C-alpha positions in Angstrom: 0.0 0.0 0.0 3.0 2.3 0.2 2.5 3.0 -3.5 -0.8 4.6 -2.5 0.8 7.0 0.0 0.3 5.1 3.2 1.7 2.0 4.9 -0.4 -0.8 6.3 0.4 -3.0 9.3 -1.6 -6.3 9.1 -0.9 -7.7 12.5 2.9 -7.5 12.4 3.2 -5.3 15.5 0.4 -6.9 17.5 -1.7 -9.9 16.4 -5.2 -9.1 15.3 -4.5 -5.3 15.2 -4.4 -3.5 11.9 -3.0 0.0 11.4 -2.3 2.6 8.7 0.3 5.4 8.7 1.2 8.3 6.4 4.3 10.5 6.7 4.4 14.2 7.5 7.0 16.5 5.8 8.5 19.8 7.0 9.3 22.9 4.9 12.5 21.4 3.6 10.7 18.2 2.5 12.2 16.0 5.2 10.0 13.4 6.9 9.6 14.7 10.5 6.6 12.6 11.8 3.9 10.2 10.9 0.2 10.0 11.6 -1.5 6.7 12.1 -4.6 4.9 13.1 -5.2 1.3 14.2 -8.1 -1.0 15.2 -9.2 -4.6 15.5 -8.3 -6.6 12.4 -11.7 -8.3 12.3 -13.5 -4.9 12.0 -11.3 -3.6 9.1 -11.8 -4.8 5.5 -10.2 -3.6 2.2 -12.9 -1.0 1.6 -12.2 0.4 5.1 -8.4 0.5 4.3 -9.0 2.4 1.1 -11.3 5.0 2.8 -9.2 5.4 5.9 -6.0 5.6 3.8 -7.5 8.4 1.8 -8.5 10.3 4.9 -5.2 9.7 6.5 -3.2 10.9 3.5 -5.4 14.1 3.3 -4.8 14.8 7.0 -1.0 14.2 6.7 -0.9 16.5 3.7 -2.8 19.3 5.6 -0.3 19.0 8.5 2.6 19.0 6.1 1.3 22.2 4.5 0.9 23.8 7.9 4.6 23.1 8.4 5.5 24.8 5.1 5.8 21.8 2.9 4.9 22.6 -0.8 5.9 19.4 -2.5 
């Protein structure tokens, strides 16, 4: 999913927990943080991943712009 702008954790960190994360850039374009969400794997399906990923990317982009990123 990184090709879509976010990373997905499918239980690698903790069994039966899924998570998504997107990076946040500063004014120089450096990655300075990430924003993520997680939840029970049995309640998250592919449609949820796509929708949450889109929302997550949008939020990360807004934060990056507030930090001066224009890329």
